[in-house]
N, C-alpha and C positions, 0 to 999 in steps of 0.2 A: 469415592475419590475426593481429593481436595480441589476446590475451584474458587475463583474470585468472582463474586456475584454483585451485579448492580441491581439494587432494589428500589432506589429512588434517585431521580435526577438531581445532580448537584451534591450528592452524598458520597463518601468514600465507599469503595468496594469492600465487601465482607468476605472473609475466607470461611467457606462452609463445606460440609460434606454433601456431595451431590451424587445421585445415582445415574448410571449411563446404561442404555439399552444394549441388546445384542445386535450384531450386524444383520440387516435384511439382505435380500438377494443381491442388491447392487451396492451394498455399503461396506465400509472399511473401518475397523477399529484400530486406532493409532495410539501408541504410547508417546505422549508429548515429551520431547527432549529439550526444546528451546522455543521461546515465544518473545518476539519483539513487542515493546510497548510503544505503539504508534500513535501519532496525533489524531488519527481517525477515531481511535477508541475514545480519546478525550472529547471529541465533538459530541459523542453520544452521552458521555458522562455529564457534560455541561448542558445538554438539551438542545444543541444547535440542530440536531437531527433526531427525530422521534424513533423509538423502538419499543416493542412490547417488553414489559418487565414482570417479574424478575428475569434477568438474563445473565448468562455467563459470557463475559466479554473476551476479546482476544481474537486476532485474525491473521497474524504474521508468524508462521510457525513451521517447525520441522520435527520429525519423530520417526518411530519404527513401527511398521505394521505388525499388529498382534493377532488379528483375525480378519477374515474376509467372508463375504456372503457367497452363496452358491453360484451366482452368475457373474462374479467379478472376474475380469480378464486382464486388467491393466496393471495390477500390482499383486504381490504375493506376500505371505507371512515372512517376516524378517527383512523385507525391503526397507531401506532408508528413504524417506519421502519428504518433499516440501509440499505444503498445502497451498491452496489458492482459493480466495473467497469467490471468484467468478466461476462457480461450478457450471458445467454446460451439459446439455442433453446429448448433443451430437447429431441430431437429425431434424431440428427445426430450421426455419429459413435463415436466421442469422448464423447458425452453426454451419450450414451447408454453403453459405456464401463467404465463409472465411472470417466471420466476426463473432467467434465463440464467446468472447468476453462479454458480449451483450445479451447472451441467452438468459431468459427469465422463466424457462420452463418449470412448472411446479413439480415435475417428476424427480428433480434432484433433491427435493425435500420430502418429509413425511406428511401425508394428508392429515387434515384436522381430526378425522375419526380414528386415526391410528395412534398407537402408543407413542408418546414423544421420545425423542432421542435422549433428552435430559429431563430428570425429574428429581424431586426430593421425597424422601420417605416421610409419610404422615401416619404415624402409629395410631392416631386418634380416629382415622378414617374420615375426617372432615376437611373440606376445603380442596382447592385445586392444587395438585402437586406438580404441574407442568413447569418447566424452566424453559424460557425462550432460548433457542440456539441463535448465536450472533453471527451474521454474515456467512451462514452455512458451515461455520467452524467451531467457535467457542474454544479458543486455544489457551485461555488462562485456566487451565485445568490439567490434571495429570493424564487424562485420556481425551481423545476426540472420536466421535462417531460421525463419519461423513460419507457422502456419495463417492463412488470410486472416481468420478470425474471432478473431484475437488482436491486431488493430490496426484503427484507424479514421482516415480522412483528416480533416485539419483545415485551417483557413484558413492561407495561406502567410505572413501577416504576424505570426504568433504566434512569439515567440522559442523556440528548441528547449529551452534550459535550463529555462525555466519550464513549457513544455509537458510535459516529462518528469515533473515533480512531480504532474501530474494523473493520470499513469498508475498511481499507487498511493496515496500518502499523502493527497492531496487528494480523490480519488474515495472513498477509504475513510472519511475524516472527514465530508465534506459529505454523502455518500450515507447514512451511518449516521443523520444527523439527518433528512434529507429522506425517504429511502425506508424504512429499517429501523424507525425509531421514530416517524416522522410527526409531528415537532414542529409545533405550530400557533402562530399569532401570540398573544403574551401569556403563553405557558407558561414555566415555569422550567426551567433546564437547569444541570446540574453536569458539569464535565469534569475527570476525574482524569488528570493527566499532560499537560504542555504541550510535548511534542516536536512533530515535524512533523505527525503525525496528530491530536494533541490540538488544535493551533492551527487546523488545517483544520476540526475539529469546531466550534470556537468560531466560526470564520468562517461555517460552515454554519448555526449557530444564529442568527447575525445575519441571514443571508439569509432564514431561515425566519420571522423576526419574533419570536423569543423575547423575553419581557419582561425576564427576569433571567438572566444567564449567569455562573455562578460557576466560576472556574478554580482548580484545586488542584494544587500542586506543592511541592517542597522547595527549589527553586533560585530565588533572588530574580530573576535576570535573565530566567528563563522566565516568571515571573509578570508582570514588567514588559512583556515582549513580548506576553503574553496580552491585556493591556489594549489594546494597539494593534490587536489582531485583533478586539476588540469585547467582551471580558469586562467586565461591570459591577461584579464583585466578585472579589477574589482571596483565597485562603486558603493560608497557609504550613502544609503538612501536618506540618512538624517542630516547630510551635509549639503543639501541642494536638491534640485529637481532631477531625479534619475532619468526621466525621459530625455531631457535636454542633454544630459551627460552622455547617454547612449548615442544620441544623434550626432553629437560632436565627435565621439570616438570613432564612429563608423562612417561618417560623411553622409548621414541621412537616415540611418536606422538599420535594424537587423533583418535578416531573412526569416529568422524564427525566434519567437520569444516563448518563454515557459513560466507561467505563474504557479508557484508551488507553495502558496500560503493559504489562499482561500478568502480573500477580501475583495470587496467592491472596488476600492481605490487601486489596488495592485492589478486587478483584472483589467481595469480601464487603462492603466499605464502600459500593460503588456501590449495592448492594441496600438496605443499612441506611439510606441517606440519602434514600430515596424517601418521598413522601407516599402516602396511600391511593390506589390506582389507578395508581400510577406505574410506569414501566418502566425497568429497568436494562439497558444495552447493553454487552456485552463486545466491545470492538474489539481490544484487545491480544492478542498471541499468548501464552497461558498455556502454560508448558512441559508437554510430554507427561508423563503420570503424576500431575499435580497434581490434587487433589480440592478442590472448593469446598464449604464448609459454610455453610448458611443456617438461620435460626431458623424452624421449621415454622409456628408460629402467625402469622407475618407474612403468610403467603399468604392468611389470612382477610381481610386488608385489600385483596385483589385486586391485590397488588403482583406484578410480572412481572420475570423476568430472561431475556434472550435473547442469542444471539450475533449478530454482524454480520460477514459475509464480504465484503470489498471493497465495503462500502457498499451491499449489495443492488443492485448496479449493473445498468443497461441501457447499457453503456458506448458502443455506437455512437451512441446518442442523447445520453447524459449528458455525455460528454467534449467534443464540439463546443460544447455549451451552456456548459460551464465555461470553455472558451476564450473564448467571447463575454463571459462574466461578468468574466473578467480584463481583457479589452480595454476593457470598459465601466467599469472601476474598482470593481467590486463584489466581486471575489475577490482576496485578497492572496497573491501568489506570490513577489515579489521579496524580501519579508522572511523567507521560509522558507529562503533560501539563505545558508548561513554562509560558504561559499567555493566557488570553481570550481577544479577540479584536473585533472590529467592521469591517464590510466589507471594509470600507474606509481605514483601516490600513493594508490591505493585503500586500502592498509593503514593509512595515517595517518588516513583518514576513519573507519575502524572504531575506531581509538584514540579519536577525537573522540566517537564514539557511546558508547563505554565510560565515558568521563568524564562523560557526561550533558550535554555542551555543546549549544548551541542548534541547533535545526533539523537541517540536513543539508548535506553537501558534494554537489556535482554534478560528475560527470566530464564534461568537454567534449572532444569529438573534433574533430580538424581536418577 
């Protein structure tokens, strides 16, 4: 099969022929139909986060089940599915206490001594042929081989290119609002960064009934798009101190802030713009080694700061519901797609992300 492979940090992905294994007892083989090019992929390309190489990237995807292992019970051949990088075992402590997105059980992966899910043919018989699977998925490829708890079946009238977005950015943004921070009707929200995740966060705040939703970015077009997603106010972060502007707009700060960029400065701003008792949520992937500095006395106002991983999801329940929300006109997905591309154009999509252009490209497979 064709796949986009990262062989060296900082270098473009290469389109290569990669082999894929057959499903084990709990595994599912999926024909990839669409894959979003997410900023998280770019973090690994640029080396902000380490990963074994060579690796087939991609983690925001949807497709059709082609084969299942002998013990698979959650999906069947022919099902349309959305994938999720937060694969879960279903019986460890975090799973059993309702935090399945935090599961790190090794049983959702193949053991080191087993045949890898992805490999390259080596006719010479020399060298290691293993290809690293990226975030349990590797969806920049014509097929994916995943644990059954890394995908969920959805209704068949849902378009694949829009379904793919639910697999990461939309689940992350909406879930951070609904699950991680528990936004309630009438509360105030600030969202720093209006890319795909930030826009989904704004949409989630609308769905939660937030009274005031403040979008913050430096790019005018993104702020205009934020309005269409439901932002009641927008702040150009390049035209003054956004913390001061948020405090002035709200009379002292917001109940909930969401940092959707992944920077030290914006994470600190997210905490500073809270009112007493408020909660800051860090959604963006802050580079490894970065330290965040906060003013100690602010904690006396019972302000909180917390992380949010994949929107604290229960994806087998959440993703079909988000599909229904889209089909009912409550969730905006069409507006998140800047363009539809072929696998061979994946590097141009990364260039788009580096320039800070709107939303994301989606790879569409034939």
